[in-house]
C-alpha positions as CSV (number, residue, x, y, z in Angstrom):
1,X,-79.4,21.3,-48.9
2,X,-79.3,17.7,-47.7
3,X,-82.0,16.8,-45.2
4,X,-81.7,13.9,-42.8
5,X,-83.9,11.7,-40.8
6,X,-82.7,10.0,-37.6
7,X,-83.4,6.7,-35.9
8,X,-82.4,5.4,-32.4
9,X,-82.5,1.7,-31.7
10,X,-81.4,-0.5,-28.9
11,X,-78.5,-2.9,-29.5
12,X,-78.9,-6.3,-27.9
13,X,-75.7,-7.6,-26.3
14,X,-75.9,-10.9,-28.2
15,X,-76.4,-9.7,-31.8
16,X,-75.4,-6.0,-32.2
17,X,-73.8,-6.6,-35.6
18,X,-76.9,-8.3,-36.9
19,X,-79.0,-5.3,-35.9
20,X,-76.6,-2.8,-37.5
21,X,-76.4,-4.8,-40.7
22,X,-80.2,-5.0,-41.0
23,X,-80.6,-1.3,-40.6
24,X,-77.6,-0.6,-42.9
25,X,-79.4,-2.6,-45.6
26,X,-82.3,-0.2,-45.2
27,X,-80.1,2.8,-45.9
28,X,-79.3,3.8,-42.3
29,X,-75.8,5.0,-41.5
30,X,-74.4,4.6,-37.9
31,X,-73.6,7.9,-36.3
32,X,-72.8,6.8,-32.7
33,X,-73.2,4.0,-30.2
34,X,-73.8,5.1,-26.6
35,X,-74.7,3.4,-23.3
36,X,-78.4,2.9,-22.9
37,X,-80.1,5.5,-20.5
38,X,-81.2,2.7,-18.2
39,X,-77.6,1.3,-18.0
40,X,-78.4,-2.0,-19.7
41,X,-76.7,-2.4,-23.1
42,X,-76.2,0.2,-25.8
43,X,-78.2,2.3,-28.2
44,X,-77.3,3.1,-31.8
45,X,-78.0,6.6,-33.3
46,X,-78.5,6.3,-37.0
47,X,-79.2,8.7,-39.9
48,X,-80.2,8.5,-43.6
49,X,-80.9,11.1,-46.3
50,X,-84.6,12.1,-46.4
51,X,-86.2,11.1,-49.7
52,X,-89.1,13.6,-49.6
């Protein structure tokens, strides 16, 4: 059975692609982008397969 770990990160308005590419290079896959809870900007929900 595949096990996953999850990561939530804020996405700055001026460089969202840069942040997503950086985490993608670390093996994180984007699951969803949603408005930030405080109403300023967005957050990205990411996952990757657990290695241990």
